[in-house]
N, CA, C and O atoms as a Tinker XYZ file with bonds, in Angstrom:
   288  protein
     1  N      0.772000    0.463000   12.403000    73     2
     2  CA     1.419000    0.831000   11.163000    64     1     3
     3  C      1.974000    2.253000   11.316000    63     2     4     5
     4  O      1.307000    3.161000   11.813000    81     3
     5  N      3.177000    2.394000   10.883000    73     3     6
     6  CA     3.862000    3.678000   10.993000    64     5     7
     7  C      3.579000    4.591000    9.796000    63     6     8     9
     8  O      3.486000    5.808000    9.953000    81     7
     9  N      3.443000    4.010000    8.613000    73     7    10
    10  CA     3.347000    4.799000    7.386000    64     9    11
    11  C      1.997000    4.749000    6.691000    63    10    12    13
    12  O      1.758000    5.519000    5.760000    81    11
    13  N      1.113000    3.867000    7.119000    73    11    14
    14  CA    -0.161000    3.681000    6.433000    64    13    15
    15  C     -1.297000    4.119000    7.340000    63    14    16    17
    16  O     -1.344000    3.769000    8.520000    81    15
    17  N     -2.213000    4.892000    6.767000    73    15    18
    18  CA    -3.388000    5.319000    7.530000    64    17    19
    19  C     -4.648000    5.033000    6.721000    63    18    20    21
    20  O     -4.617000    4.925000    5.495000    81    19
    21  N     -5.745000    4.916000    7.440000    73    19    22
    22  CA    -7.070000    4.802000    6.828000    64    21    23
    23  C     -7.915000    5.883000    7.483000    63    22    24    25
    24  O     -8.188000    5.841000    8.683000    81    23
    25  N     -8.322000    6.847000    6.676000    73    23    26
    26  CA    -9.091000    7.981000    7.173000    64    25    27
    27  C    -10.243000    8.217000    6.195000    63    26    28    29
    28  O    -10.009000    8.435000    5.006000    81    27
    29  N    -11.465000    8.176000    6.680000    73    27    30
    30  CA   -12.603000    8.349000    5.763000    64    29    31
    31  C    -12.587000    9.690000    5.020000    63    30    32    33
    32  O    -13.267000    9.838000    4.005000    81    31
    33  N    -11.831000   10.653000    5.509000    73    31    34
    34  CA   -11.742000   11.968000    4.869000    64    33    35
    35  C    -10.681000   12.012000    3.753000    63    34    36    37
    36  O    -10.591000   12.996000    3.019000    81    35
    37  N     -9.891000   10.953000    3.636000    73    35    38
    38  CA    -8.816000   10.927000    2.631000    64    37    39
    39  C     -9.048000    9.752000    1.691000    63    38    40    41
    40  O     -9.123000    8.606000    2.134000    81    39
    41  N     -9.162000   10.029000    0.412000    73    39    42
    42  CA    -9.323000    9.000000   -0.631000    64    41    43
    43  C    -10.429000    7.996000   -0.296000    63    42    44    45
    44  O    -10.271000    6.791000   -0.491000    81    43
    45  N    -11.554000    8.518000    0.213000    73    43    46
    46  CA   -12.731000    7.687000    0.499000    64    45    47
    47  C    -12.439000    6.562000    1.480000    63    46    48    49
    48  O    -13.091000    5.519000    1.433000    81    47
    49  N    -11.462000    6.758000    2.372000    73    47    50
    50  CA   -11.165000    5.756000    3.391000    64    49    51
    51  C    -10.280000    4.616000    2.929000    63    50    52    53
    52  O    -10.087000    3.644000    3.659000    81    51
    53  N     -9.746000    4.724000    1.736000    73    51    54
    54  CA    -8.806000    3.694000    1.259000    64    53    55
    55  C     -7.477000    3.872000    1.985000    63    54    56    57
    56  O     -7.114000    4.999000    2.322000    81    55
    57  N     -6.746000    2.794000    2.233000    73    55    58
    58  CA    -5.433000    2.929000    2.879000    64    57    59
    59  C     -4.485000    3.751000    2.002000    63    58    60    61
    60  O     -4.328000    3.486000    0.810000    81    59
    61  N     -3.857000    4.755000    2.623000    73    59    62
    62  CA    -2.893000    5.608000    1.935000    64    61    63
    63  C     -1.628000    5.705000    2.770000    63    62    64    65
    64  O     -1.618000    5.384000    3.959000    81    63
    65  N     -0.570000    6.152000    2.124000    73    63    66
    66  CA     0.663000    6.420000    2.847000    64    65    67
    67  C      0.505000    7.757000    3.560000    63    66    68    69
    68  O      0.095000    8.747000    2.954000    81    67
    69  N      0.827000    7.780000    4.829000    73    67    70
    70  CA     0.662000    8.959000    5.661000    64    69    71
    71  C      1.301000   10.189000    5.010000    63    70    72    73
    72  O      2.427000   10.131000    4.518000    81    71
    73  N      0.570000   11.286000    5.017000    73    71    74
    74  CA     1.064000   12.535000    4.462000    64    73    75
    75  C      0.950000   12.641000    2.953000    63    74    76    77
    76  O      1.427000   13.607000    2.357000    81    75
    77  N      0.312000   11.640000    2.324000    73    75    78
    78  CA     0.154000   11.636000    0.870000    64    77    79
    79  C     -1.280000   11.253000    0.522000    63    78    80    81
    80  O     -2.090000   10.940000    1.395000    81    79
    81  N     -1.566000   11.286000   -0.751000    73    79    82
    82  CA    -2.822000   10.726000   -1.260000    64    81    83
    83  C     -2.494000    9.514000   -2.148000    63    82    84    85
    84  O     -3.282000    9.126000   -3.011000    81    83
    85  N     -1.334000    8.939000   -1.917000    73    83    86
    86  CA    -0.919000    7.748000   -2.668000    64    85    87
    87  C     -1.533000    6.537000   -1.980000    63    86    88    89
    88  O     -1.241000    6.247000   -0.820000    81    87
    89  N     -2.380000    5.845000   -2.710000    73    87    90
    90  CA    -3.043000    4.684000   -2.135000    64    89    91
    91  C     -2.100000    3.476000   -2.129000    63    90    92    93
    92  O     -1.319000    3.259000   -3.056000    81    91
    93  N     -2.205000    2.714000   -1.065000    73    91    94
    94  CA    -1.330000    1.554000   -0.881000    64    93    95
    95  C     -1.457000    0.596000   -2.058000    63    94    96    97
    96  O     -0.460000    0.016000   -2.489000    81    95
    97  N     -2.661000    0.423000   -2.582000    73    95    98
    98  CA    -2.843000   -0.516000   -3.685000    64    97    99
    99  C     -2.006000   -0.120000   -4.896000    63    98   100   101
   100  O     -1.595000   -0.980000   -5.674000    81    99
   101  N     -1.750000    1.180000   -5.059000    73    99   102
   102  CA    -0.965000    1.612000   -6.218000    64   101   103
   103  C      0.458000    1.047000   -6.159000    63   102   104   105
   104  O      0.974000    0.542000   -7.156000    81   103
   105  N      1.077000    1.134000   -5.001000    73   103   106
   106  CA     2.436000    0.585000   -4.856000    64   105   107
   107  C      2.417000   -0.932000   -4.998000    63   106   108   109
   108  O      3.294000   -1.511000   -5.640000    81   107
   109  N      1.421000   -1.573000   -4.400000    73   107   110
   110  CA     1.330000   -3.036000   -4.504000    64   109   111
   111  C      1.095000   -3.474000   -5.945000    63   110   112   113
   112  O      1.668000   -4.466000   -6.395000    81   111
   113  N      0.267000   -2.747000   -6.658000    73   111   114
   114  CA    -0.001000   -3.082000   -8.056000    64   113   115
   115  C      1.266000   -2.939000   -8.895000    63   114   116   117
   116  O      1.516000   -3.741000   -9.795000    81   115
   117  N      2.054000   -1.924000   -8.599000    73   115   118
   118  CA     3.312000   -1.739000   -9.334000    64   117   119
   119  C      4.280000   -2.883000   -9.039000    63   118   120   121
   120  O      4.964000   -3.366000   -9.941000    81   119
   121  N      4.338000   -3.319000   -7.779000    73   119   122
   122  CA     5.187000   -4.470000   -7.437000    64   121   123
   123  C      4.716000   -5.709000   -8.181000    63   122   124   125
   124  O      5.525000   -6.469000   -8.715000    81   123
   125  N      3.399000   -5.910000   -8.211000    73   123   126
   126  CA     2.832000   -7.064000   -8.912000    64   125   127
   127  C      3.202000   -7.047000  -10.392000    63   126   128   129
   128  O      3.426000   -8.094000  -11.001000    81   127
   129  N      3.261000   -5.853000  -10.958000    73   127   130
   130  CA     3.593000   -5.705000  -12.375000    64   129   131
   131  C      5.086000   -5.858000  -12.650000    63   130   132   133
   132  O      5.520000   -5.779000  -13.800000    81   131
   133  N      5.867000   -6.075000  -11.600000    73   131   134
   134  CA     7.299000   -6.304000  -11.792000    64   133   135
   135  C      8.169000   -5.079000  -11.604000    63   134   136   137
   136  O      9.377000   -5.133000  -11.833000    81   135
   137  N      7.562000   -3.967000  -11.188000    73   135   138
   138  CA     8.347000   -2.761000  -10.936000    64   137   139
   139  C      9.236000   -2.981000   -9.709000    63   138   140   141
   140  O      8.850000   -3.670000   -8.765000    81   139
   141  N     10.404000   -2.397000   -9.738000    73   139   142
   142  CA    11.302000   -2.476000   -8.585000    64   141   143
   143  C     10.898000   -1.419000   -7.560000    63   142   144   145
   144  O     10.184000   -0.467000   -7.876000    81   143
   145  N     11.365000   -1.604000   -6.342000    73   143   146
   146  CA    11.119000   -0.614000   -5.303000    64   145   147
   147  C     11.685000    0.730000   -5.729000    63   146   148   149
   148  O     11.058000    1.768000   -5.514000    81   147
   149  N     12.855000    0.717000   -6.325000    73   147   150
   150  CA    13.499000    1.950000   -6.780000    64   149   151
   151  C     12.651000    2.657000   -7.836000    63   150   152   153
   152  O     12.546000    3.883000   -7.835000    81   151
   153  N     12.055000    1.886000   -8.726000    73   151   154
   154  CA    11.195000    2.452000   -9.761000    64   153   155
   155  C      9.950000    3.093000   -9.148000    63   154   156   157
   156  O      9.517000    4.158000   -9.587000    81   155
   157  N      9.381000    2.451000   -8.144000    73   155   158
   158  CA     8.206000    2.995000   -7.471000    64   157   159
   159  C      8.568000    4.306000   -6.785000    63   158   160   161
   160  O      7.803000    5.270000   -6.832000    81   159
   161  N      9.720000    4.339000   -6.156000    73   159   162
   162  CA    10.167000    5.560000   -5.479000    64   161   163
   163  C     10.410000    6.676000   -6.501000    63   162   164   165
   164  O     10.146000    7.843000   -6.212000    81   163
   165  N     10.898000    6.336000   -7.665000    73   163   166
   166  CA    11.063000    7.355000   -8.709000    64   165   167
   167  C      9.698000    7.895000   -9.154000    63   166   168   169
   168  O      9.554000    9.087000   -9.424000    81   167
   169  N      8.715000    7.018000   -9.226000    73   167   170
   170  CA     7.369000    7.447000   -9.614000    64   169   171
   171  C      6.681000    8.247000   -8.514000    63   170   172   173
   172  O      5.907000    9.164000   -8.789000    81   171
   173  N      6.969000    7.892000   -7.275000    73   171   174
   174  CA     6.369000    8.545000   -6.107000    64   173   175
   175  C      7.486000    8.958000   -5.149000    63   174   176   177
   176  O      7.734000    8.256000   -4.169000    81   175
   177  N      8.156000   10.062000   -5.402000    73   175   178
   178  CA     9.321000   10.462000   -4.598000    64   177   179
   179  C      9.038000   10.661000   -3.107000    63   178   180   181
   180  O      9.973000   10.674000   -2.306000    81   179
   181  N      7.785000   10.814000   -2.724000    73   179   182
   182  CA     7.495000   10.971000   -1.298000    64   181   183
   183  C      7.493000    9.638000   -0.551000    63   182   184   185
   184  O      7.382000    9.613000    0.675000    81   183
   185  N      7.614000    8.531000   -1.285000    73   183   186
   186  CA     7.706000    7.213000   -0.650000    64   185   187
   187  C      9.166000    6.831000   -0.448000    63   186   188   189
   188  O     10.068000    7.381000   -1.081000    81   187
   189  N      9.373000    5.869000    0.453000    73   187   190
   190  CA    10.707000    5.302000    0.642000    64   189   191
   191  C     10.578000    3.786000    0.766000    63   190   192   193
   192  O      9.475000    3.240000    0.795000    81   191
   193  N     11.707000    3.131000    0.837000    73   191   194
   194  CA    11.729000    1.664000    0.857000    64   193   195
   195  C     10.926000    1.113000    2.033000    63   194   196   197
   196  O     10.187000    0.142000    1.874000    81   195
   197  N     11.062000    1.713000    3.195000    73   195   198
   198  CA    10.355000    1.225000    4.376000    64   197   199
   199  C      8.840000    1.328000    4.203000    63   198   200   201
   200  O      8.098000    0.475000    4.691000    81   199
   201  N      8.387000    2.357000    3.516000    73   199   202
   202  CA     6.952000    2.525000    3.282000    64   201   203
   203  C      6.424000    1.425000    2.369000    63   202   204   205
   204  O      5.333000    0.899000    2.588000    81   203
   205  N      7.185000    1.087000    1.365000    73   203   206
   206  CA     6.760000    0.042000    0.437000    64   205   207
   207  C      6.786000   -1.318000    1.129000    63   206   208   209
   208  O      5.909000   -2.150000    0.901000    81   207
   209  N      7.790000   -1.543000    1.972000    73   207   210
   210  CA     7.828000   -2.786000    2.742000    64   209   211
   211  C      6.621000   -2.877000    3.671000    63   210   212   213
   212  O      6.044000   -3.950000    3.845000    81   211
   213  N      6.245000   -1.747000    4.264000    73   211   214
   214  CA     5.074000   -1.748000    5.135000    64   213   215
   215  C      3.797000   -2.036000    4.347000    63   214   216   217
   216  O      2.868000   -2.649000    4.874000    81   215
   217  N      3.747000   -1.600000    3.093000    73   215   218
   218  CA     2.587000   -1.911000    2.251000    64   217   219
   219  C      2.440000   -3.419000    2.094000    63   218   220   221
   220  O      1.327000   -3.943000    2.139000    81   219
   221  N      3.542000   -4.109000    1.912000    73   219   222
   222  CA     3.493000   -5.572000    1.810000    64   221   223
   223  C      3.044000   -6.187000    3.136000    63   222   224   225
   224  O      2.226000   -7.107000    3.153000    81   223
   225  N      3.577000   -5.682000    4.237000    73   223   226
   226  CA     3.164000   -6.169000    5.554000    64   225   227
   227  C      1.670000   -5.930000    5.771000    63   226   228   229
   228  O      0.969000   -6.784000    6.313000    81   227
   229  N      1.195000   -4.771000    5.346000    73   227   230
   230  CA    -0.222000   -4.436000    5.484000    64   229   231
   231  C     -1.085000   -5.426000    4.698000    63   230   232   233
   232  O     -2.104000   -5.904000    5.197000    81   231
   233  N     -0.672000   -5.725000    3.475000    73   231   234
   234  CA    -1.433000   -6.665000    2.647000    64   233   235
   235  C     -1.504000   -8.039000    3.314000    63   234   236   237
   236  O     -2.561000   -8.669000    3.324000    81   235
   237  N     -0.395000   -8.498000    3.864000    73   235   238
   238  CA    -0.383000   -9.790000    4.550000    64   237   239
   239  C     -1.311000   -9.746000    5.761000    63   238   240   241
   240  O     -2.075000  -10.683000    5.995000    81   239
   241  N     -1.245000   -8.668000    6.525000    73   239   242
   242  CA    -2.084000   -8.530000    7.713000    64   241   243
   243  C     -3.564000   -8.558000    7.344000    63   242   244   245
   244  O     -4.356000   -9.225000    8.010000    81   243
   245  N     -3.937000   -7.849000    6.302000    73   243   246
   246  CA    -5.333000   -7.809000    5.871000    64   245   247
   247  C     -5.789000   -9.194000    5.414000    63   246   248   249
   248  O     -6.882000   -9.642000    5.759000    81   247
   249  N     -4.950000   -9.859000    4.643000    73   247   250
   250  CA    -5.338000  -11.179000    4.144000    64   249   251
   251  C     -5.405000  -12.218000    5.254000    63   250   252   253
   252  O     -6.252000  -13.110000    5.214000    81   251
   253  N     -4.534000  -12.115000    6.231000    73   251   254
   254  CA    -4.600000  -13.039000    7.367000    64   253   255
   255  C     -5.900000  -12.848000    8.140000    63   254   256   257
   256  O     -6.440000  -13.803000    8.698000    81   255
   257  N     -6.396000  -11.631000    8.173000    73   255   258
   258  CA    -7.640000  -11.348000    8.895000    64   257   259
   259  C     -8.863000  -11.897000    8.173000    63   258   260   261
   260  O     -9.901000  -12.121000    8.794000    81   259
   261  N     -8.748000  -12.115000    6.871000    73   259   262
   262  CA    -9.841000  -12.668000    6.079000    64   261   263
   263  C     -9.781000  -14.182000    6.157000    63   262   264   265
   264  O     -8.843000  -14.801000    5.655000    81   263
   265  N    -10.776000  -14.773000    6.783000    73   263   266
   266  CA   -10.761000  -16.225000    6.944000    64   265   267
   267  C    -11.270000  -16.970000    5.739000    63   266   268   269
   268  O    -10.730000  -18.019000    5.387000    81   267
   269  N    -12.294000  -16.455000    5.101000    73   267   270
   270  CA   -12.922000  -17.186000    3.995000    64   269   271
   271  C    -13.029000  -16.322000    2.754000    63   270   272   273
   272  O    -14.132000  -16.009000    2.304000    81   271
   273  N    -11.920000  -15.945000    2.213000    73   271   274
   274  CA   -11.936000  -15.173000    0.980000    64   273   275
   275  C    -12.129000  -16.145000   -0.174000    63   274   276   277
   276  O    -11.387000  -17.118000   -0.306000    81   275
   277  N    -13.128000  -15.878000   -1.006000    73   275   278
   278  CA   -13.393000  -16.758000   -2.156000    64   277   279
   279  C    -13.357000  -15.946000   -3.422000    63   278   280   281
   280  O    -13.858000  -14.822000   -3.474000    81   279
   281  N    -12.764000  -16.521000   -4.439000    73   279   282
   282  CA   -12.680000  -15.868000   -5.738000    64   281   283
   283  C    -13.598000  -16.633000   -6.688000    63   282   284   285
   284  O    -13.598000  -17.863000   -6.725000    81   283
   285  N    -14.361000  -15.888000   -7.437000    73   283   286
   286  CA   -15.258000  -16.552000   -8.397000    64   285   287
   287  C    -14.840000  -16.218000   -9.805000    63   286   288
   288  O    -15.466000  -16.677000  -10.760000    81   287
């Protein structure tokens, strides 16, 4: 990943965008809520389109690694 890091010293080890304290889940949650990429960038000017696209790729990668995710 070019834009996403996981560092136990930053935001308790949650995935963040490199050089920021913006957690990846925040951008994904905004997308889920129907926000446009442009709107997310306005809210977080240090992000760009490629970073948000990588957040989606990251989510897919994480979910593919989970073989038996169950929701109750």
